[in-house]
VEXTI-436649 format. One record per residue (C-alpha): residue number from 1; residue in one letter; x, y, z. Coordinates in pm, whole numbers. Example, Ala and Ser with C-alpha at 12.3 -4.5 7.8 and 13.67 -1.06 7.14 Angstrom:
! VEXTI-436649
+-----+------+--------+--------+--------+
| seq | type |     xx |     yy |     zz |
+-----+------+--------+--------+--------+
|   1 |    a |   1230 |   -450 |    780 |
|   2 |    s |   1367 |   -106 |    714 |
+-----+------+--------+--------+--------+
END
This chain:
! VEXTI-436649
+-----+------+--------+--------+--------+
| seq | type |     xx |     yy |     zz |
+-----+------+--------+--------+--------+
|   1 |    m |   1844 |    582 |    599 |
|   2 |    p |   1839 |    962 |    561 |
|   3 |    h |   1554 |   1159 |    415 |
|   4 |    l |   1513 |   1060 |     51 |
|   5 |    q |   1633 |   1332 |   -183 |
|   6 |    s |   1475 |   1428 |   -516 |
|   7 |    l |   1512 |   1718 |   -754 |
|   8 |    q |   1218 |   1890 |   -586 |
|   9 |    p |   1161 |   1751 |   -234 |
|  10 |    l |    793 |   1722 |   -148 |
|  11 |    q |    710 |   1877 |    186 |
|  12 |    p |    595 |   1803 |    449 |
|  13 |    i |    750 |   1467 |    540 |
|  14 |    r |    672 |   1217 |    817 |
|  15 |    p |    852 |    929 |    987 |
|  16 |    l |    762 |    581 |    862 |
|  17 |    g |    695 |    434 |   1204 |
|  18 |    n |   1012 |    329 |   1382 |
|  19 |    t |   1202 |    244 |   1062 |
|  20 |    g |   1423 |    554 |   1081 |
|  21 |    v |   1303 |    657 |    734 |
|  22 |    t |   1112 |    974 |    655 |
|  23 |    v |    872 |    979 |    361 |
|  24 |    p |    662 |   1234 |    171 |
|  25 |    l |    290 |   1245 |    247 |
|  26 |    v |    207 |   1064 |    -77 |
|  27 |    g |    357 |    764 |   -252 |
|  28 |    y |    312 |    634 |   -605 |
|  29 |    g |     75 |    339 |   -627 |
|  30 |    t |    181 |    184 |   -957 |
|  31 |    a |   -109 |    -57 |  -1013 |
|  32 |    p |   -257 |    167 |  -1288 |
|  33 |    l |     74 |    159 |  -1476 |
|  34 |    g |     42 |   -217 |  -1519 |
|  35 |    k |   -274 |   -195 |  -1728 |
|  36 |    e |   -247 |   -326 |  -2082 |
|  37 |    q |   -313 |     12 |  -2243 |
|  38 |    i |    -23 |    178 |  -2057 |
|  39 |    s |    296 |    167 |  -2264 |
|  40 |    r |    645 |    139 |  -2118 |
|  41 |    a |    724 |    490 |  -2239 |
|  42 |    r |    416 |    637 |  -2070 |
|  43 |    a |    483 |    453 |  -1744 |
|  44 |    v |    846 |    564 |  -1738 |
|  45 |    r |    741 |    922 |  -1810 |
|  46 |    c |    495 |    916 |  -1519 |
|  47 |    l |    743 |    765 |  -1277 |
|  48 |    n |   1015 |   1013 |  -1364 |
|  49 |    h |    767 |   1300 |  -1340 |
|  50 |    a |    660 |   1181 |   -993 |
|  51 |    i |   1015 |   1140 |   -863 |
|  52 |    d |   1109 |   1484 |   -997 |
|  53 |    a |    807 |   1623 |   -810 |
|  54 |    g |    924 |   1464 |   -485 |
|  55 |    i |    715 |   1143 |   -475 |
|  56 |    t |   1005 |    922 |   -366 |
|  57 |    y |    798 |    633 |   -225 |
|  58 |    i |    719 |    379 |   -500 |
|  59 |    d |    471 |     96 |   -437 |
|  60 |    t |    437 |   -202 |   -669 |
|  61 |    s |    353 |   -573 |   -668 |
|  62 |    p |    425 |   -878 |   -886 |
|  63 |    d |     59 |   -902 |   -982 |
|  64 |    y |     20 |   -539 |  -1094 |
|  65 |    g |    221 |   -584 |  -1410 |
|  66 |    s |    409 |   -263 |  -1328 |
|  67 |    e |    732 |   -405 |  -1184 |
|  68 |    p |    910 |   -410 |  -1525 |
|  69 |    h |    814 |    -44 |  -1582 |
|  70 |    v |    945 |     47 |  -1238 |
|  71 |    g |   1262 |   -151 |  -1310 |
|  72 |    a |   1326 |     55 |  -1623 |
|  73 |    v |   1339 |    366 |  -1404 |
|  74 |    m |   1532 |    202 |  -1121 |
|  75 |    q |   1825 |    145 |  -1358 |
|  76 |    r |   1936 |    501 |  -1291 |
|  77 |    r |   1717 |    632 |  -1007 |
|  78 |    r |   1723 |    351 |   -751 |
|  79 |    d |   1909 |    558 |   -490 |
|  80 |    e |   1647 |    833 |   -504 |
|  81 |    v |   1349 |    627 |   -391 |
|  82 |    f |   1208 |    408 |   -117 |
|  83 |    l |   1098 |    100 |   -313 |
|  84 |    a |    823 |   -129 |   -186 |
|  85 |    t |    681 |   -446 |   -339 |
|  86 |    k |    477 |   -742 |   -215 |
|  87 |    v |    453 |  -1120 |   -210 |
|  88 |    n |    140 |  -1326 |   -277 |
|  89 |    k |    286 |  -1666 |   -193 |
|  90 |    r |    243 |  -1788 |    162 |
|  91 |    s |    514 |  -2050 |    215 |
|  92 |    r |    872 |  -1969 |    314 |
|  93 |    s |   1016 |  -2110 |     -8 |
|  94 |    g |    741 |  -1957 |   -219 |
|  95 |    v |    798 |  -1600 |   -103 |
|  96 |    l |   1176 |  -1628 |   -142 |
|  97 |    e |   1136 |  -1738 |   -502 |
|  98 |    e |    872 |  -1474 |   -570 |
|  99 |    l |   1087 |  -1195 |   -425 |
| 100 |    q |   1388 |  -1301 |   -630 |
| 101 |    q |   1175 |  -1279 |   -944 |
| 102 |    s |   1052 |   -933 |   -842 |
| 103 |    l |   1408 |   -812 |   -790 |
| 104 |    q |   1496 |   -922 |  -1142 |
| 105 |    r |   1201 |   -729 |  -1287 |
| 106 |    l |   1281 |   -428 |  -1070 |
| 107 |    q |   1647 |   -436 |  -1175 |
| 108 |    t |   1777 |   -405 |   -820 |
| 109 |    d |   1935 |   -629 |   -559 |
| 110 |    h |   1700 |   -524 |   -280 |
| 111 |    v |   1375 |   -352 |   -193 |
| 112 |    d |   1333 |   -119 |    100 |
| 113 |    l |   1004 |   -279 |    203 |
| 114 |    i |    863 |   -624 |    129 |
| 115 |    q |    499 |   -675 |    225 |
| 116 |    i |    276 |   -978 |    266 |
| 117 |    h |      1 |   -894 |     19 |
| 118 |    a |   -375 |   -908 |     72 |
| 119 |    v |   -416 |  -1063 |    416 |
| 120 |    n |   -793 |  -1041 |    409 |
| 121 |    t |   -893 |  -1366 |    580 |
| 122 |    w |   -802 |  -1550 |    899 |
| 123 |    a |   -665 |  -1839 |    694 |
| 124 |    d |   -424 |  -1604 |    517 |
| 125 |    l |   -300 |  -1463 |    847 |
| 126 |    e |   -236 |  -1811 |    986 |
| 127 |    q |    -49 |  -1905 |    668 |
| 128 |    a |    166 |  -1594 |    689 |
| 129 |    l |    262 |  -1658 |   1052 |
| 130 |    a |    312 |  -2036 |   1029 |
| 131 |    p |    661 |  -2165 |   1120 |
| 132 |    d |    730 |  -2228 |    749 |
| 133 |    g |    512 |  -1943 |    627 |
| 134 |    a |    561 |  -1610 |    454 |
| 135 |    v |    708 |  -1424 |    752 |
| 136 |    a |    978 |  -1688 |    797 |
| 137 |    g |   1073 |  -1648 |    432 |
| 138 |    l |   1083 |  -1270 |    450 |
| 139 |    e |   1297 |  -1277 |    762 |
| 140 |    e |   1543 |  -1487 |    564 |
| 141 |    a |   1523 |  -1242 |    274 |
| 142 |    r |   1603 |   -957 |    513 |
| 143 |    e |   1901 |  -1147 |    653 |
| 144 |    q |   2027 |  -1199 |    298 |
| 145 |    g |   1996 |   -827 |    220 |
| 146 |    m |   1712 |   -862 |    -31 |
| 147 |    a |   1481 |   -644 |    181 |
| 148 |    r |   1527 |   -391 |    458 |
| 149 |    h |   1183 |   -387 |    622 |
| 150 |    i |    885 |   -624 |    647 |
| 151 |    g |    523 |   -515 |    622 |
| 152 |    i |    173 |   -653 |    587 |
| 153 |    t |   -124 |   -539 |    377 |
| 154 |    g |   -497 |   -603 |    378 |
| 155 |    h |   -799 |   -461 |    201 |
| 156 |    a |  -1110 |   -593 |    367 |
| 157 |    r |  -1083 |   -670 |    740 |
| 158 |    p |   -871 |   -428 |    944 |
| 159 |    e |   -932 |   -626 |   1262 |
| 160 |    l |   -716 |   -902 |   1111 |
| 161 |    l |   -437 |   -653 |   1052 |
| 162 |    a |   -466 |   -543 |   1414 |
| 163 |    q |   -427 |   -908 |   1519 |
| 164 |    a |   -124 |   -936 |   1292 |
| 165 |    l |     45 |   -633 |   1449 |
| 166 |    d |    -21 |   -779 |   1794 |
| 167 |    r |    136 |  -1114 |   1701 |
| 168 |    y |    443 |  -1004 |   1502 |
| 169 |    p |    662 |   -689 |   1496 |
| 170 |    f |    585 |   -575 |   1142 |
| 171 |    d |    758 |   -252 |   1039 |
| 172 |    t |    462 |   -125 |    836 |
| 173 |    v |     97 |   -190 |    766 |
| 174 |    l |    -76 |    -95 |    439 |
| 175 |    v |   -448 |    -57 |    506 |
| 176 |    a |   -755 |     65 |    318 |
| 177 |    l |   -818 |    393 |    496 |
| 178 |    g |  -1061 |    607 |    303 |
| 179 |    m |  -1391 |    749 |    418 |
| 180 |    a |  -1575 |    443 |    284 |
| 181 |    d |  -1360 |    221 |    504 |
| 182 |    r |  -1425 |    440 |    806 |
| 183 |    l |  -1799 |    405 |    759 |
| 184 |    v |  -1789 |     29 |    695 |
| 185 |    s |  -1493 |   -136 |    871 |
| 186 |    s |  -1341 |    145 |   1082 |
| 187 |    p |   -964 |     80 |   1067 |
| 188 |    e |   -930 |    395 |   1277 |
| 189 |    t |  -1058 |    202 |   1581 |
| 190 |    t |   -870 |   -125 |   1523 |
| 191 |    v |   -546 |    -85 |   1329 |
| 192 |    l |   -440 |    269 |   1410 |
| 193 |    p |   -431 |    243 |   1792 |
| 194 |    i |   -212 |    -69 |   1797 |
| 195 |    a |     10 |     69 |   1520 |
| 196 |    a |     69 |    378 |   1734 |
| 197 |    r |    155 |    167 |   2041 |
| 198 |    k |    393 |    -56 |   1844 |
| 199 |    g |    558 |    217 |   1636 |
| 200 |    v |    437 |     63 |   1309 |
| 201 |    g |    438 |    282 |   1001 |
| 202 |    v |     84 |    317 |    864 |
| 203 |    i |     44 |    346 |    487 |
| 204 |    a |   -304 |    443 |    372 |
| 205 |    m |   -452 |    313 |     47 |
| 206 |    k |   -789 |    333 |   -131 |
| 207 |    t |   -818 |    688 |     -1 |
| 208 |    l |   -993 |    804 |   -319 |
| 209 |    g |  -1246 |    521 |   -314 |
| 210 |    h |  -1092 |    334 |   -607 |
| 211 |    g |  -1153 |    646 |   -813 |
| 212 |    c |  -1519 |    681 |   -712 |
| 213 |    f |  -1484 |    992 |   -493 |
| 214 |    r |  -1524 |   1327 |   -667 |
| 215 |    s |  -1377 |   1533 |   -383 |
| 216 |    r |  -1022 |   1406 |   -411 |
| 217 |    d |   -884 |   1690 |   -204 |
| 218 |    l |  -1114 |   1614 |     89 |
| 219 |    a |  -1069 |   1239 |     56 |
| 220 |    l |   -690 |   1249 |     61 |
| 221 |    r |   -678 |   1506 |    338 |
| 222 |    y |   -909 |   1286 |    548 |
| 223 |    a |   -663 |    996 |    540 |
| 224 |    l |   -358 |   1216 |    591 |
| 225 |    g |   -536 |   1383 |    881 |
| 226 |    q |   -514 |   1064 |   1089 |
| 227 |    q |   -215 |   1131 |   1312 |
| 228 |    e |    -92 |    770 |   1293 |
| 229 |    v |    -68 |    775 |    912 |
| 230 |    s |    280 |    815 |    762 |
| 231 |    l |    171 |    852 |    400 |
| 232 |    a |    -96 |    757 |    149 |
| 233 |    i |    -24 |    576 |   -176 |
| 234 |    v |   -228 |    695 |   -472 |
| 235 |    g |   -269 |    525 |   -809 |
| 236 |    m |   -189 |    763 |  -1096 |
| 237 |    d |   -134 |    717 |  -1469 |
| 238 |    s |    -71 |   1069 |  -1602 |
| 239 |    p |    145 |   1371 |  -1514 |
| 240 |    t |   -174 |   1574 |  -1467 |
| 241 |    q |   -295 |   1337 |  -1195 |
| 242 |    i |     47 |   1342 |  -1034 |
| 243 |    d |     54 |   1722 |  -1024 |
| 244 |    e |   -293 |   1733 |   -866 |
| 245 |    i |   -195 |   1493 |   -587 |
| 246 |    v |    134 |   1673 |   -526 |
| 247 |    d |    -54 |   2003 |   -493 |
| 248 |    i |   -291 |   1853 |   -235 |
| 249 |    a |     -5 |   1704 |    -33 |
| 250 |    s |    208 |   2018 |    -50 |
| 251 |    d |    -79 |   2226 |     87 |
| 252 |    f |   -201 |   1962 |    333 |
| 253 |    r |   -423 |   2071 |    619 |
| 254 |    p |   -661 |   1858 |    827 |
| 255 |    l |  -1028 |   1862 |    736 |
| 256 |    l |  -1252 |   2110 |    907 |
| 257 |    e |  -1569 |   1969 |   1060 |
| 258 |    d |  -1791 |   2094 |    780 |
| 259 |    e |  -1553 |   1951 |    518 |
| 260 |    e |  -1564 |   1610 |    683 |
| 261 |    d |  -1944 |   1628 |    690 |
| 262 |    r |  -1945 |   1704 |    316 |
| 263 |    l |  -1721 |   1405 |    248 |
| 264 |    v |  -1947 |   1175 |    450 |
| 265 |    e |  -2251 |   1296 |    259 |
| 266 |    e |  -2073 |   1228 |    -71 |
| 267 |    v |  -1959 |    879 |     27 |
| 268 |    r |  -2281 |    751 |    188 |
| 269 |    p |  -2474 |    699 |   -138 |
| 270 |    l |  -2166 |    540 |   -298 |
| 271 |    i |  -2162 |    278 |    -22 |
| 272 |    l |  -2531 |    208 |    -74 |
| 273 |    q |  -2475 |    178 |   -448 |
| 274 |    d |  -2176 |    -48 |   -390 |
| 275 |    s |  -2384 |   -279 |   -174 |
| 276 |    d |  -2639 |   -318 |   -452 |
| 277 |    e |  -2370 |   -362 |   -718 |
| 278 |    s |  -2191 |   -628 |   -515 |
| 279 |    k |  -2496 |   -853 |   -535 |
| 280 |    k |  -2457 |   -847 |   -914 |
| 281 |    g |  -2080 |   -892 |   -905 |
| 282 |    e |  -2026 |   -536 |  -1028 |
| 283 |    s |  -1899 |   -363 |   -715 |
| 284 |    r |  -1662 |    -70 |   -770 |
| 285 |    l |  -1554 |    -57 |   -405 |
| 286 |    f |  -1452 |   -419 |   -451 |
| 287 |    w |  -1220 |   -461 |   -153 |
| 288 |    l |  -1509 |   -431 |     92 |
| 289 |    h |  -1642 |   -767 |    -28 |
| 290 |    d |  -1315 |   -959 |    -64 |
| 291 |    t |  -1342 |  -1314 |     76 |
| 292 |    s |  -1067 |  -1480 |   -125 |
| 293 |    v |   -785 |  -1662 |     55 |
| 294 |    t |   -472 |  -1555 |   -132 |
| 295 |    g |   -265 |  -1853 |    -19 |
| 296 |    w |   -525 |  -2099 |   -150 |
| 297 |    r |   -565 |  -1911 |   -477 |
| 298 |    e |   -189 |  -1914 |   -527 |
| 299 |    k |   -180 |  -2285 |   -432 |
| 300 |    n |    114 |  -2204 |   -207 |
| 301 |    g |     39 |  -2262 |    159 |
| 302 |    p |    283 |  -2368 |    432 |
| 303 |    a |    277 |  -2730 |    548 |
| 304 |    l |    284 |  -2643 |    919 |
| 305 |    v |    -12 |  -2406 |    927 |
| 306 |    d |   -269 |  -2458 |   1202 |
| 307 |    y |   -609 |  -2310 |   1123 |
+-----+------+--------+--------+--------+
END
C-alpha cells in the first residue's frame, strides 16, 4: 500500500514495521469520541479535521462506541485512511462474528489492521493462540479479505506482549508506552527489542498518561523518540486538541537529557498518587492495575485452550 494521501500530508512519516505501509507519527485514538456527550456531528467534524490535517491512521474498537461515528466518515473517505479496529472475543467463531459486526458499523468491507484487544493476562494470551482461538479466526478473516494485517494490544504487562511476538508473527503491537509505563513496567526493555528483531510495527498508546500529564509535548516526544516506534495514537475530542498534537508531531525532535529529566520529575508523583488511588478503586492510570481476563469477561473462550 502506498503512502496514505490526505489534503495536507503530515510529515514526517515512518514505516509500520514490515507491512509495507508508511504512517504519520500520530494516529487518531477514537475512544473519546464514543463518550455519551459526544454527538455524531461533533465526532464527524473532529475526524474530518484530523484527516484534513494529515492524521490518516484511525484507531477504534467495538467497545469504544466510536465505530458508528467513524463509519459515517468512512462512507466517503475510506481510501484516505489506514483503518484499525479490535476484537474482544477470544474464540475463532467469536472474533469472526465480532469483526463482521464492526465492518457493518464502519461501513466498509475490510479494515487495514485487526487487533486482538487487551491481552493483559497469561490466560488471555493462551486463549488468543489456542488452535480454535482468536488468531485462528483472524487468519481466516485475512484470507477472506476482511482484514489486511493482524496485530495484538495490551495495557498492563508488556512482557506478555513480548512473549506473544516470540510465538506468533504479528504485524503490529499496540503497547502502553508513556513515561509512566517506562518507570513501572518498562516496555522499552521487553517489547521493543523483539519487535525490532521481528520487524513488527510498534504503535504507542497512553503516551499522555490518560490525560494526566501536563507536559504533552515532552510526553509525546518521549514515545516518538523510541526508534522502534512507528507512531503514537492519541485520544482527541476537539479540533483544538487535534491541532496541538499535529503541531507537536510536525515539529518532532527527540527529547534532550534535561527535558527527559523534567518529564520524569513530573510523572513520579503521579505514579505515587496513582498507587494510593488504586487502593480505593479510583486510579486514573488505570491500565497499570488491570487484572481482568478479557476472554472470561466476554464469556467467549476457545474450547482447546491449554492454560
